[in-house]
Phi, psi and omega in degrees: 000312179300328181295318180294323182295323179260026179287162181298322181299314180293318181296320179297318179296319179296318181296318180293322178298317178296317180296316179295321177296319180293318177297317179295324175299320179295334183274352182296153178292147176294149178299146179294140180293153176292146177297148179299145180285134183250122177292147178299148183299139176276127179297143176287165179299319177302311181298317182295317178297314181298320176298329178282351181104004176289154177239137177283128179229179175294337183270346187138206179260123189245133172238116177273112178274113183297125184307312181302333179273338183261321184229151171285161181303128177073009185244152173248016179266129180289139174283164178299320179294328177294318178302319180295316178298317181292326179296316179294315181298316179298316179300314179295318181292321180292327175298332178269014180058035176272126183245336185245135177225155167246132180239111186245120178271142179223154181227177170271190183260016179278127184097178183284159179299317180297317178301311182295321179294315177298315179297317182294323174297316178296323179291319175298324179291320179296322175293323179296318181299319181295318181292324177295323179293344180256013173107355174286147178278133180301329179292343183260007182243109175275128179232142184200141174256139180243000183056230182254020185280348180228069181289148173272332186218175179291142175272008182281343180238157177300324180293317179295318180297320180299319180295326182282340178274102189199167169235125179269127173260121185240127170263107185292156173293150182280000000 
């Protein structure tokens, strides 16, 4: 029986089978190339600003920094937490190659018009100083105080007055 297993006829069939298998393997289609690697989409400036909390308006992209979180009542001195927030904001804006900002201070209607106009101007300036310390050029920062002339909400309630005490950071359209 072993003799028959190792016979020439059997060896020839094995050899032919191997040759046919090798030839057929050579005829197989080449494997498909891998799809080209696609980088993840880069967010647009608009998307990035909206993700940071900015809102698109007619004037540009606006982020209202709430006064009570940035300044003590009646003060234009930045709190330590405000400085940290502004450092992060400046870093994110500079990463988007944003160089120009408008900084508009606003107040509620408690106190005189002159006091509030002066306070809102000083608060806009305090934000500008913080942004300059993070690499923004002073020449590219427009700052202006509006006092209580541009309220977001009614000054008749404590909640409304709190909304009106703010500094708006505006990224102008290019």
